[in-house]
C-alpha positions, 0 to 999 in steps of 0.5 A: 560086229559082223559084216551084215551089221556094217553100214554100207558106206563104211563097208565101201568107204576103203574101195572108194577111197582107193579108186579116187586115189587111183583116179587122181593119179591117173589124172595127174599123169595124163596131164604130165604126160601131155605137157611133158612128154613120156620121158619128161615124166617121172613117177616122183613128180606124178606122186608129189603132184597128187600128194604122198610117196612114190611107194604108194604110187607103186602099189597102183602102178609099178611102172611108168608104163602101167600108168601110161597104159592106165591113161590110154584106158581111161581115154579109151573108156570116155572117148572110145564109143566107136569100140562099142557101137552096134554094127547090125548086120541087117542095116545097109552098109552106107548106113552103118559105115556113116555112123561108125565113121562119124562116131570115130572121127569125132572121137579122134579130132577130140582134144584128148584124143589129138593130145594122146596120138601126138604123144605116141607118135612123138615118142614111138621112136625112143619108146616104141612099147607105148605105140604098141600099147596105144594101138592094142587098146584102141585102134586095133580093137575098133578095127578088128570089130569092124572087120568081122562086121565086113567079113559077115557083109562079104559073105552075104554078097553086100561087099566083094570078096576080100581081106576084111581087115584090108578093107577097114584099113582102106575105110579108115585112111579115107576117113582120115585123109581130111580134116583129121590130118589137118587137126593132127598138125594143128592147122586152122582148117583142122578146127572147122568140124562142120566139114566132118559130114562131107568127109565121111560122105566122101569116105563112105562113097569112095569106098563103096565103090572100091568094095561094091559086089561085082 
């Protein structure tokens, strides 16, 4: 039977099965990492939970670090809207920053992203490569996109000249100085998401005062 004669569902079934298997490993790993930490999670326990051998798991992820990277990528793909939102150059600075900041903060205070951040911080001293993996796949990418937009705004005279990435650090720090810090610590006030608009407005206003053109 030629490949043209094979029904579509039969031809794609192995790929679908592999994708589902891979997803099952990533889902199990995410739950294990969040519950037991990176050091407390073994490849054997993940393989056992999904069903199968470590050999099967290794065909998808040769190491626990690769599996952690896949967990980060999965969360970024689902929650990383700030990495792909439009940053129009012709829109006012305040409008773009307000939208970016709102999406960024809403993402960061979501339960999965808070859990991931706490995991990375908790393991960073023993496993610094985890922090590098997390930062490279998420925060660094988002900051680089915003820095390029800010560079263009500086060249247009809508922001004062300076180091674009430094300006991004300032804006991100302002956005994360209130509710987000409390959410990371699990404080009751960190669950009051109605405060987000005020935090964002304050951050945008303060940033624009500091980076307004001379």
